TORZAMI-924658 format. One record per residue (C-alpha): residue in one letter; x, y, z. Coordinates in Angstrom, 2 decimals. Layout:
BEGIN
<r resn="A" u="X" v="Y" w="Z"/>
...
! end
This chain:
BEGIN
<r resn="X" u="49.53" v="58.39" w="120.44"/>
<r resn="X" u="46.81" v="60.09" w="122.43"/>
<r resn="X" u="44.94" v="62.98" w="120.86"/>
<r resn="X" u="45.87" v="66.43" w="122.09"/>
<r resn="X" u="43.33" v="68.35" w="124.09"/>
<r resn="X" u="43.14" v="72.12" w="124.24"/>
<r resn="X" u="41.74" v="74.72" w="126.61"/>
<r resn="X" u="40.92" v="78.10" w="125.07"/>
<r resn="X" u="40.21" v="81.49" w="126.61"/>
<r resn="X" u="37.94" v="84.37" w="125.62"/>
<r resn="X" u="40.71" v="86.47" w="124.10"/>
<r resn="X" u="41.62" v="83.63" w="121.74"/>
<r resn="X" u="38.03" v="83.29" w="120.56"/>
<r resn="X" u="37.72" v="87.05" w="120.09"/>
<r resn="X" u="41.00" v="87.14" w="118.15"/>
<r resn="X" u="39.84" v="84.21" w="116.00"/>
<r resn="X" u="36.65" v="86.10" w="115.19"/>
<r resn="X" u="38.47" v="89.33" w="114.36"/>
<r resn="X" u="41.38" v="87.94" w="112.34"/>
<r resn="X" u="39.65" v="84.94" w="110.73"/>
<r resn="X" u="36.01" v="85.82" w="110.03"/>
<r resn="X" u="33.75" v="82.81" w="109.71"/>
<r resn="X" u="32.42" v="83.93" w="106.31"/>
<r resn="X" u="35.94" v="83.91" w="104.84"/>
<r resn="X" u="37.64" v="81.11" w="106.80"/>
<r resn="X" u="34.83" v="78.53" w="106.90"/>
<r resn="X" u="37.14" v="75.51" w="106.95"/>
<r resn="X" u="39.09" v="76.87" w="109.91"/>
<r resn="X" u="35.88" v="77.32" w="111.89"/>
<r resn="X" u="34.70" v="73.85" w="110.83"/>
<r resn="X" u="37.96" v="72.44" w="112.18"/>
<r resn="X" u="37.48" v="74.28" w="115.48"/>
<r resn="X" u="33.93" v="72.93" w="115.69"/>
<r resn="X" u="35.20" v="69.41" w="114.99"/>
<r resn="X" u="37.63" v="69.73" w="117.89"/>
<r resn="X" u="34.67" v="70.71" w="120.07"/>
<r resn="X" u="32.59" v="67.78" w="118.80"/>
<r resn="X" u="35.50" v="65.45" w="119.53"/>
<r resn="X" u="35.75" v="66.95" w="123.04"/>
<r resn="X" u="39.30" v="68.03" w="122.30"/>
<r resn="X" u="38.66" v="71.78" w="122.66"/>
<r resn="X" u="37.17" v="73.10" w="125.89"/>
<r resn="X" u="36.90" v="76.40" w="127.71"/>
<r resn="X" u="36.05" v="77.30" w="131.29"/>
<r resn="X" u="32.42" v="78.35" w="131.69"/>
<r resn="X" u="33.68" v="81.83" w="132.64"/>
<r resn="X" u="34.70" v="82.23" w="128.98"/>
<r resn="X" u="31.07" v="81.82" w="127.95"/>
<r resn="X" u="30.11" v="84.67" w="130.27"/>
<r resn="X" u="32.85" v="86.85" w="128.78"/>
<r resn="X" u="31.61" v="86.41" w="125.20"/>
<r resn="X" u="27.87" v="85.99" w="125.71"/>
<r resn="X" u="27.15" v="89.60" w="124.71"/>
<r resn="X" u="29.30" v="89.59" w="121.58"/>
<r resn="X" u="26.97" v="89.86" w="118.57"/>
<r resn="X" u="28.86" v="87.28" w="116.52"/>
<r resn="X" u="30.30" v="84.93" w="119.12"/>
<r resn="X" u="27.26" v="84.66" w="121.36"/>
<r resn="X" u="25.08" v="82.69" w="118.89"/>
<r resn="X" u="28.08" v="80.53" w="118.00"/>
<r resn="X" u="28.84" v="79.88" w="121.68"/>
<r resn="X" u="25.22" v="78.93" w="122.32"/>
<r resn="X" u="25.44" v="76.34" w="119.53"/>
<r resn="X" u="28.63" v="74.94" w="121.05"/>
<r resn="X" u="27.77" v="75.28" w="124.72"/>
<r resn="X" u="29.08" v="71.78" w="125.39"/>
<r resn="X" u="32.64" v="73.11" w="125.14"/>
<r resn="X" u="32.21" v="75.31" w="128.23"/>
<r resn="X" u="33.09" v="73.37" w="131.36"/>
<r resn="X" u="33.23" v="74.01" w="135.06"/>
<r resn="X" u="36.82" v="74.36" w="136.14"/>
<r resn="X" u="37.91" v="71.10" w="137.68"/>
<r resn="X" u="41.20" v="69.25" w="138.02"/>
<r resn="X" u="41.10" v="68.06" w="134.40"/>
<r resn="X" u="40.50" v="71.55" w="132.98"/>
<r resn="X" u="43.11" v="73.03" w="135.30"/>
<r resn="X" u="45.64" v="70.43" w="134.10"/>
<r resn="X" u="44.90" v="71.36" w="130.45"/>
<r resn="X" u="45.56" v="75.02" w="131.20"/>
<r resn="X" u="49.05" v="74.38" w="132.61"/>
! end
């Protein structure tokens, strides 16, 4: 069975930050980061621009910049 791939938007990342703070839910954030490392979680590069001024998410997004992709046919298919 093929691994699932996910496309996330800015509101989901903001909600994750608000409802599941990294200091409290470390394992959850580690799991999200593992999905990114495995190239199973991506976001359109526009999402980076939406969160780049958030005090908490901006440094995190910079560390995981590889997840932010130009929208192409593959990303579009994931968002359907």
